[in-house]
C-alpha positions in Angstrom: -38.6 -138.1 -55.8 -37.3 -141.2 -53.9 -33.6 -142.1 -53.6 -33.8 -144.7 -56.2 -35.1 -142.1 -58.7 -32.4 -139.8 -57.8 -29.7 -141.1 -60.0 -26.8 -138.8 -61.0 -24.1 -139.9 -63.4 -20.8 -138.4 -62.5 -18.1 -138.5 -65.2 -14.5 -137.5 -64.4 -11.1 -138.7 -64.9 -9.7 -138.4 -61.4 -10.8 -141.0 -58.7 -10.2 -138.4 -55.8 -13.0 -136.1 -56.9 -15.3 -139.0 -58.1 -15.1 -140.5 -54.4 -15.3 -137.3 -52.6 -18.4 -136.1 -54.7 -20.0 -139.6 -54.7 -19.6 -139.8 -50.9 -21.3 -136.5 -50.2 -24.1 -136.9 -52.9 -24.8 -140.6 -51.5 -25.2 -139.2 -48.0 -27.8 -136.7 -49.3 -29.8 -139.5 -50.9 -28.6 -139.4 -54.6 -27.4 -142.6 -56.2 -24.3 -142.0 -58.0 -23.1 -143.8 -61.1 -19.4 -143.1 -61.5 -17.9 -143.3 -65.0 -14.2 -142.9 -65.6 -13.8 -143.8 -69.2 -14.9 -141.8 -72.2 -16.1 -145.0 -74.0 -18.7 -145.9 -71.2 -20.3 -142.4 -70.9 -23.0 -142.8 -73.6 -23.7 -146.4 -72.8 -24.1 -145.5 -69.0 -26.6 -142.7 -69.9 -28.6 -145.1 -72.0 -28.6 -147.9 -69.6 -28.9 -146.2 -66.2 -31.1 -143.3 -67.3 -29.8 -140.8 -64.7 -31.8 -137.7 -63.9 -28.7 -135.5 -64.3 -25.1 -135.8 -65.6 -22.4 -134.3 -63.8 -19.2 -133.5 -65.7 -16.1 -132.7 -63.9 -14.6 -130.0 -66.1 -11.4 -129.8 -64.0 -10.3 -133.4 -64.8 -12.0 -133.6 -68.3 -10.9 -130.2 -69.8 -11.8 -130.1 -73.5 -13.1 -133.5 -73.6 -16.0 -132.3 -71.4 -17.2 -130.1 -74.3 -16.9 -133.3 -76.7 -18.9 -135.1 -73.9 -21.7 -132.6 -74.0 -21.9 -132.6 -77.7 -22.0 -136.5 -77.8 -24.9 -136.5 -75.1 -26.9 -133.9 -76.9 -26.7 -136.0 -80.1 -28.7 -138.7 -78.3 -31.8 -136.4 -78.1 -33.6 -137.8 -81.2 -33.0 -141.5 -80.0 -34.3 -141.1 -76.4 -33.2 -139.9 -72.9 -31.0 -136.8 -72.4 -31.0 -135.6 -68.8 -29.7 -132.1 -67.8 -26.0 -131.7 -68.2 -24.0 -129.9 -65.4 -20.5 -128.8 -65.7 -18.7 -129.0 -62.3 -15.6 -126.9 -61.7 -13.9 -125.1 -58.9 -13.8 -121.7 -60.6 -15.9 -120.6 -63.5 -13.8 -119.1 -66.3 -10.8 -121.2 -65.2 -11.2 -124.8 -66.3 -14.9 -124.2 -66.9 -15.6 -121.4 -69.4 -19.3 -120.9 -69.1 -19.8 -119.8 -72.5 -18.1 -122.8 -74.1 -20.0 -125.2 -71.7 -23.4 -123.7 -72.6 -22.6 -123.7 -76.4 -21.5 -127.3 -76.3 -24.9 -128.3 -74.6 -24.6 -128.0 -70.8 -27.7 -126.9 -69.1 -25.9 -125.8 -65.9 -22.6 -125.0 -64.3 -21.6 -125.3 -60.7 -18.6 -123.4 -59.3 -17.1 -124.7 -56.1 -17.7 -128.3 -56.6 -15.1 -129.5 -54.2 -17.2 -128.1 -51.4 -20.1 -130.4 -50.5 -22.0 -127.5 -49.0 -22.2 -125.9 -52.4 -22.3 -129.2 -54.7 -25.1 -130.9 -52.8 -27.8 -128.2 -52.7 -26.9 -127.0 -56.3 -27.4 -130.6 -57.5 -30.9 -130.7 -55.7 -31.7 -127.4 -57.4 -31.1 -128.9 -60.7 -33.2 -131.8 -59.8 -36.1 -129.2 -58.8 -35.8 -130.3 -55.1 -34.3 -128.9 -51.8 -31.4 -130.6 -49.9 -32.7 -131.7 -46.6 
């Protein structure tokens, strides 16, 4: 997969995490489409066709569950990439059972650490980080 094919949509409410994660993912060859508003999420997924959607559970809280449900509702009309919940501690802001029940495909704990985040995102993409 080329860098232009590696498109990750990153949705969260805090610019600090979005900038941090975007920097490290881009350095690893993943093009990041950052979304900060709930209104633009579905439109960005439909327009950009990312290969993965990353939802930052720590800033989104319960609205991340609603985002999963909205994205899964797109299935009959087209592109629904894997949905990954990002959080610092599973069970804290990211209850895995609720995440999976709402439509998440994966959960990544320790998302602030680029040594954890980048290889796990590559794993979801079916690749190895270089």
